[in-house]
C-alpha positions in Angstrom: 0.0 0.0 0.1 1.8 3.0 -0.9 1.0 6.9 0.4 0.6 9.7 -1.9 2.3 13.2 -1.4 0.1 15.7 -3.1 1.1 17.9 -5.9 1.3 21.5 -4.3 0.2 23.4 -7.9 -2.6 20.4 -9.3 -3.5 21.2 -12.8 -6.6 23.1 -13.2 -8.3 20.5 -15.4 -8.5 18.8 -12.2 -10.9 21.0 -10.5 -11.8 24.9 -9.5 -14.7 26.8 -9.9 -16.6 27.8 -13.3 -17.5 31.4 -14.0 -20.9 31.4 -14.4 -24.6 33.2 -13.6 -25.2 31.4 -10.1 -25.9 33.6 -7.1 -24.0 36.0 -5.4 -21.5 35.8 -2.7 -23.9 37.4 -0.7 -26.7 35.0 -1.4 -24.3 32.1 -0.3 -23.5 34.0 2.6 -26.8 34.6 3.9 -27.9 30.6 3.2 -24.5 29.9 5.4 -25.9 31.4 8.1 -29.0 29.2 8.1 -27.3 26.4 7.6 -25.6 26.9 10.1 -28.7 27.6 12.0 -29.9 24.2 11.0 -27.2 22.2 11.5 -27.6 22.7 15.4 -30.8 20.4 14.8 -30.8 16.9 14.7 -29.0 15.7 11.4 -30.8 13.1 9.2 -28.9 10.2 10.9 -30.5 10.5 14.3 -34.1 10.2 14.0 -37.2 10.2 16.5 -39.9 8.2 14.4 -42.8 9.6 15.1 -45.0 12.3 12.7 -46.1 14.5 15.5 -43.5 17.4 15.3 -44.1 17.9 11.1 -47.7 17.3 11.2 -48.1 20.3 14.2 -46.0 22.3 12.2 -48.0 21.9 8.9 -51.2 22.4 10.8 -50.3 25.6 11.9 -49.1 26.5 8.5 -52.5 25.6 7.4 -51.9 22.4 5.7 -49.8 23.1 2.6 -49.6 19.6 1.3 -53.0 19.0 1.2 -53.3 21.9 -1.6 -51.8 19.7 -4.6 -51.8 16.3 -5.8 -48.7 14.2 -5.0 -46.4 10.9 -6.3 -44.5 9.4 -3.0 -41.1 7.4 -3.5 -39.8 5.3 -0.9 -37.4 1.9 -1.5 -33.4 1.6 -1.0 -31.6 2.2 -4.2 -32.9 4.4 -7.4 -35.3 6.8 -5.5 -33.8 10.0 -6.5 -33.3 8.7 -10.4 -36.8 7.6 -10.3 -38.0 11.0 -8.7 -36.2 12.9 -11.1 -37.5 11.0 -14.2 -41.2 11.3 -13.3 -40.5 15.0 -12.6 -39.2 15.4 -16.2 -41.9 13.2 -17.7 -45.0 15.4 -16.1 -43.1 18.6 -17.2 -42.9 17.2 -20.6 -46.7 16.8 -20.3 -47.0 20.4 -19.4 -47.6 20.2 -15.4 -46.2 22.4 -13.0 -44.2 20.3 -10.3 -42.6 20.7 -7.1 -39.8 18.1 -6.5 -38.2 16.8 -2.9 -35.2 14.8 -2.9 -32.4 13.9 -0.5 -29.8 13.9 0.3 -28.5 16.6 -1.8 -25.0 16.7 -3.9 -23.5 20.0 -3.3 -26.1 22.3 -1.9 -28.8 22.1 0.1 -31.3 23.9 -2.7 -30.9 20.9 -4.9 -33.4 19.4 -2.4 -36.3 21.5 -3.4 -37.5 22.1 -7.1 -39.9 24.0 -8.6 -40.6 23.8 -12.7 -37.8 20.7 -12.5 -35.2 23.2 -11.4 -33.7 23.8 -7.6 -35.1 26.8 -6.2 -32.3 29.9 -5.3 -30.4 30.3 -2.1 -32.1 33.5 -1.7 -35.3 31.4 -2.0 -34.5 29.1 0.5 -33.0 31.6 2.8 -36.4 33.2 2.6 -38.6 30.4 3.0 -37.0 29.7 6.0 -37.4 32.8 7.7 -41.5 33.2 6.9 -41.6 29.5 8.7 -38.5 29.9 11.4 -41.5 32.0 13.9 -44.0 28.6 13.7 -40.6 26.2 13.5 -39.6 27.6 16.6 -43.1 27.3 18.5 -43.5 23.9 17.6 -39.3 23.2 19.0 -40.7 24.9 22.2 -44.5 22.9 22.4 -42.0 19.8 21.9 -39.5 20.1 24.2 -42.2 21.1 26.9 -43.5 17.9 26.3 -40.0 16.1 27.0 -39.6 15.5 23.1 -36.8 17.0 20.9 -37.0 20.1 18.6 -37.4 19.4 15.1 -34.9 17.8 13.1 -33.1 19.7 9.8 -35.0 16.8 7.8 -38.4 18.0 9.3 -37.9 21.9 9.1 -36.6 20.9 4.8 -39.6 19.1 4.2 -41.7 21.8 5.9 -40.1 24.6 3.7 -40.6 22.1 0.5 -44.0 21.4 1.1 -44.7 25.4 1.7 -42.6 26.4 -1.0 -45.3 24.0 -3.1 -48.1 25.4 -2.2 -47.0 28.8 -2.8 -45.6 28.3 -6.4 -48.5 26.5 -6.9 -47.9 23.5 -8.1 -49.8 21.0 -10.0 -48.1 18.0 -8.8 -45.8 17.2 -6.3 -43.0 14.5 -6.4 -41.5 13.7 -3.1 -38.7 11.1 -2.3 -38.7 10.0 1.1 -35.6 10.7 3.3 -35.0 7.2 4.8 -38.1 5.0 5.9 -41.5 5.7 4.9 -44.4 5.4 7.9 -42.7 7.7 10.2 -40.7 9.6 7.4 -41.4 13.4 7.8 -42.5 13.6 4.2 -45.3 11.3 5.2 -47.5 13.9 6.1 -49.0 13.8 1.8 -51.2 11.5 1.2 -49.5 10.1 -2.4 -52.3 8.9 -4.7 -49.7 7.2 -6.1 -47.0 5.3 -4.5 -43.9 4.3 -6.1 -41.3 1.2 -4.0 -38.4 0.9 -5.4 -36.2 -1.9 -5.1 -35.6 -2.3 -1.0 -32.5 -4.2 0.0 -30.5 -3.9 3.7 -29.9 0.1 4.9 -30.1 1.7 7.9 -30.5 -1.1 9.6 -30.5 0.5 13.1 -33.6 2.5 12.2 -35.4 0.4 9.8 -35.1 -3.2 11.1 -32.9 -6.3 10.8 -34.6 -7.7 7.7 -36.0 -7.1 4.7 -39.8 -8.0 5.9 -39.1 -5.1 8.9 -37.6 -2.8 6.1 -40.4 -3.4 4.0 -42.6 -2.9 6.6 -41.5 0.8 7.4 -41.3 1.4 3.6 -45.0 0.3 2.8 -46.4 2.9 5.0 -46.3 5.3 2.2 -49.0 3.6 0.5 -52.3 5.1 1.9 -56.0 5.1 1.4 -57.2 7.2 -1.4 -57.5 10.4 0.0 -60.9 12.5 0.3 -61.9 14.4 -2.6 -64.9 15.5 -4.0 -64.2 13.7 -7.2 -63.2 10.1 -6.5 -59.3 9.1 -6.9 -57.7 6.0 -6.8 -55.0 4.9 -5.0 -52.4 3.0 -6.6 -48.9 1.1 -5.6 -46.2 0.9 -8.4 -43.6 -1.6 -7.1 -40.5 -2.9 -8.8 -38.9 -6.1 -8.8 -38.6 -7.1 -5.1 -37.5 -10.0 -2.8 -40.3 -12.5 -2.1 -40.2 -11.5 1.6 -40.5 -7.9 0.6 -42.9 -7.9 -1.8 -45.2 -10.1 0.6 -44.8 -7.2 3.0 -46.1 -4.7 0.2 -48.7 -6.4 -1.6 -50.3 -7.2 2.0 -50.3 -3.7 2.8 -51.8 -2.4 -0.3 -54.8 -5.1 0.2 -55.3 -3.3 3.7 -55.7 -0.2 2.2 -57.6 -1.2 -0.8 -55.1 0.5 -3.3 -54.1 -0.5 -6.8 -51.4 -2.3 -7.6 -48.5 -2.6 -10.9 -45.9 -4.6 -10.3 -42.4 -4.5 -12.5 -42.5 -7.8 -14.4 -46.3 -8.3 -14.7 -48.3 -5.0 -15.2 -45.1 -3.1 -16.7 -41.6 -3.8 -17.7 -38.6 -2.9 -20.0 -39.0 -4.8 -23.1 -35.7 -3.8 -24.8 -32.5 -1.9 -24.2 -29.6 -1.5 -26.0 -26.4 1.0 -25.2 -26.5 4.1 -27.4 -23.9 6.9 -26.9 -24.5 8.7 -24.0 -26.7 6.5 -22.5 -29.4 3.9 -24.1 -32.3 3.1 -26.3 -35.1 1.6 -24.4 -38.9 -0.1 -25.3 -41.0 -0.1 -22.2 -44.3 -2.0 -21.8 -46.2 0.6 -19.9 -49.7 0.2 -18.4 -51.6 2.1 -21.1 -48.8 0.1 -24.0 -45.7 -0.2 -25.6 -43.4 2.9 -25.1 -40.9 2.8 -28.5 -37.7 4.7 -29.3 -37.3 6.3 -25.8 -33.6 7.5 -25.4 -32.4 7.8 -22.0 -29.2 9.7 -21.3 -28.3 7.6 -18.0 -26.2 4.4 -18.0 -26.9 0.9 -16.6 -29.6 -1.7 -16.5 -30.8 -0.4 -13.5 -31.3 2.9 -14.5 -33.8 1.0 -17.4 -36.0 -0.5 -14.7 -36.0 2.9 -13.1 -37.6 3.9 -16.2 -40.1 1.6 -16.0 -41.2 2.6 -12.7 -41.2 6.2 -13.3 -43.2 5.9 -16.9 -45.9 3.5 -14.9 -45.9 6.1 -12.0 -46.8 8.8 -14.4 -49.4 6.9 -16.2 -51.2 5.8 -13.2 -51.0 9.7 -11.8 -52.9 10.2 -15.1 -55.4 7.2 -15.3 -53.8 5.8 -18.0 -54.8 2.2 -18.4 -55.2 -0.4 -21.3 -57.5 2.2 -23.2 -55.6 4.9 -22.3 -52.0 5.4 -23.3 -50.0 8.9 -23.0 -48.6 11.3 -25.2 -45.6 9.4 -26.7 -44.0 12.3 -28.0 -43.8 13.9 -24.4 -42.7 10.9 -22.7 -39.8 10.7 -25.1 -39.0 14.2 -25.0 -39.3 13.7 -20.8 -36.7 10.7 -21.1 -34.5 12.5 -23.2 -34.3 15.2 -20.8 -33.9 13.6 -17.8 -30.9 13.9 -15.5 -29.8 12.0 -12.2 -26.7 14.2 -11.1 -24.1 11.8 -9.5 -25.2 8.5 -10.9 -22.6 7.9 -13.2 -22.1 11.3 -14.6 -18.9 12.0 -16.8 -16.8 14.5 -15.4 -13.9 14.8 -18.0 -12.3 12.7 -21.0 -8.8 11.6 -21.4 -8.6 9.6 -19.1 -12.4 9.5 -18.7 -13.9 10.2 -15.5 -16.9 9.5 -13.7 -18.6 10.2 -10.5 -21.2 7.9 -8.7 -23.3 8.0 -5.5 -23.3 4.4 -4.9 -23.4 4.7 -0.9 -24.5 0.7 -0.2 -23.5 -2.7 -1.9 -26.2 -3.1 -3.9 -25.4 0.3 -5.6 -22.0 -0.3 -5.8 -22.9 -3.4 -7.3 -25.5 -1.8 -9.9 -22.2 0.4 -11.1 -20.1 -2.2 -11.1 -22.4 -4.2 -13.3 -23.1 -0.9 -15.8 -19.1 -0.7 -15.9 -18.8 -4.1 -17.3 -21.8 -4.3 -19.7 -21.6 -1.0 -21.2 -18.2 0.2 -21.1 -14.8 -1.4 -22.6 -12.0 0.4 -20.4 -8.7 -1.4 -20.7 -7.7 0.1 -17.0 -10.1 1.5 -14.1 -9.0 3.1 -11.2 -11.3 3.7 -8.4 -11.3 6.7 -5.9 -13.5 5.3 -3.0 -14.3 7.5 0.4 -17.4 6.0 2.7 -19.2 7.3 5.5 -18.4 5.6 8.7 -22.2 3.9 9.2 -22.2 2.8 5.6 -20.9 -0.8 4.7 -17.6 -0.3 3.6 -16.7 -3.9 3.3 -19.5 -4.8 1.5 -19.0 -1.6 -1.3 -15.4 -2.7 -1.5 -16.2 -6.3 -2.4 -18.9 -5.3 -5.2 -16.0 -3.0 -6.7 -13.2 -4.8 -6.5 -13.7 -7.1 -9.9 -14.1 -3.7 -12.0 -11.3 -1.7 -10.3 -7.5 -2.7 -11.3 -6.1 -0.3 -8.1 -8.2 1.8 -5.9 -7.1 5.2 -4.5 -9.0 5.0 -1.1 -9.5 8.7 0.9 -11.7 10.7 2.9 -14.8 12.7 1.4 -14.0 15.7 4.3 -17.3 15.1 5.7 -16.6 14.5 9.8 -19.3 11.4 9.0 -16.5 10.0 6.7 -14.4 6.5 7.5 -10.8 7.5 8.4 -8.4 6.7 5.3 -6.3 4.1 7.4 -9.3 2.2 8.0 -10.9 2.4 4.8 -7.4 1.0 3.8 -7.3 -1.5 5.7 -10.8 -3.2 4.9 -9.3 -2.5 0.9 -6.2 -4.1 1.6 -8.4 -7.4 2.6 -10.3 -7.2 -0.8 -8.0 -6.1 -3.1 -4.4 -6.5 -1.6 -1.5 -4.6 -0.6 -0.1 -3.8 -4.2 -3.4 -2.6 -5.9 -4.5 0.0 -2.7 -3.1 3.7 -2.7 -4.1 6.3 0.0 -4.6 9.6 0.0 -5.7 12.1 2.7 -7.8 14.4 0.9 -10.3 13.8 -2.2 -8.3 16.3 -4.4 -5.1 14.8 -3.9 -7.2 11.4 -4.3 -8.5 12.5 -7.9 -4.7 13.7 -8.9 -3.7 10.3 -8.0 -5.9 8.2 -9.8 -5.6 10.1 -12.8 -1.9 9.4 -12.6 -2.3 6.2 -11.8 -4.7 5.8 -14.7 -2.0 7.8 -17.2 0.8 5.5 -16.4 2.9 4.6 -18.9 3.1 0.7 -19.8 5.8 -1.7 -20.4 6.2 -0.7 -23.5 6.6 2.9 -22.6 3.5 4.3 -23.8 0.5 5.7 -22.3 -2.5 2.9 -21.6 -5.3 4.2 -23.6 -9.0 2.9 -22.5 -8.1 4.1 -18.7 -11.0 5.6 -16.8 -11.6 6.7 -13.3 -14.5 6.1 -11.4 -15.2 8.5 -8.1 -17.7 6.9 -5.7 -18.7 5.3 -2.0 -21.1 7.8 -1.1 -23.3 10.5 -2.0 -21.1 12.8 -0.3 -17.8 12.0 -2.1 -20.0 12.4 -5.5 -20.9 15.6 -4.6 -17.9 17.0 -3.0 -15.9 15.8 -6.5 -18.9 17.6 -8.5 -17.6 20.5 -6.9 -14.2 20.2 -7.5 -15.2 20.1 -11.4 -16.7 23.1 -11.1 -20.2 21.6 -11.9 -23.1 24.0 -11.0 -26.2 22.4 -8.2 -28.6 20.6 -10.4 
């Protein structure tokens, strides 16, 4: 295992901010003050499983979350990609959307989107300041009763729901934060509930096995919301392990929800790799949608696309007698983005970032790299948070990385470099592991390794670098390459 000495003068192509029309320094400074206030609250990693505080705040605010219909997304992997695809499809179908995702890659404004774009830092600050007196009121009520103040995630959720009502939006597309039943987002009554693949993650809060985790996530499948015009409630369910599927179907029966399952009522009929993404043919609830270009890589993204399509069809009531406008669907998928999901940052050598943060996500990344690219040499840059299954992530990545540079992403929650290196050596062997004490140093090291000359004295062609291991890692790398929050 080798220690890397940082180059004091990194090449400009390896990072740096880009000039643009982004927020002013004053706006960013004001937002930083708000973020500092929010960071004094419980973080997303610390949860008291209850909807008491968020429900009380919604009541005080006049229940803004009931002012628009919602599509609610839960699961373990693929939630953000599915949420963003649904948002893009609805936008192409001329609906004004509100989007809530988490966590963010670079800036907290990414979490709250209107019209398929993040709100501005100025809007973020204004939202918080408008809600602040009411938030403090709920804090006081909760602490007086022996409970905690509102968590940061609860506050951000309230900000999003208020922003959507103020816009106003035609439909909210809401990704859960962690669970389902007691997730702060679950004060909405989504007429469409989407469950992405469920795996083992956050077992300290969600339960020790798939059955327990599925039970928590199934909590977003609700009875049909009360309405003057009857509205169907529909559960759109990705392919699942049998024990998880059983729990989800039982919940659907309990609340009298219609069910559409991947592989049965909808599916990917065909896919082929294309330049910059893939070409798809999808069986939707309302028929076949062909000639779909999706500018995202990986078979898992094709399945995410089928899930998103079925959710949008269910929202509009599409079925065997009614298909959505295929040109709009094509346009929506072609415009879909999922920053930090196998996103290309540079060429020569090719450098991707990916937010895989658990073994299932890492396995999907490895499968995509193997199936869709022909790298002669691939170097990994990996930084993992301390509460994640680092050993499982490394095991999934080992077959595709010739060498690995282990580092930290700068988060106080990050696994220390030496501990991650020990795990990497156990899986990769000493000769394939390099350490770097910061992400910029790790990027330089990985690029240098990818560009190393071969035995014949020539640079290895077809080399690549992949930065992964955490959403935080992907976001930090994205910022180093001057990408704007999206």
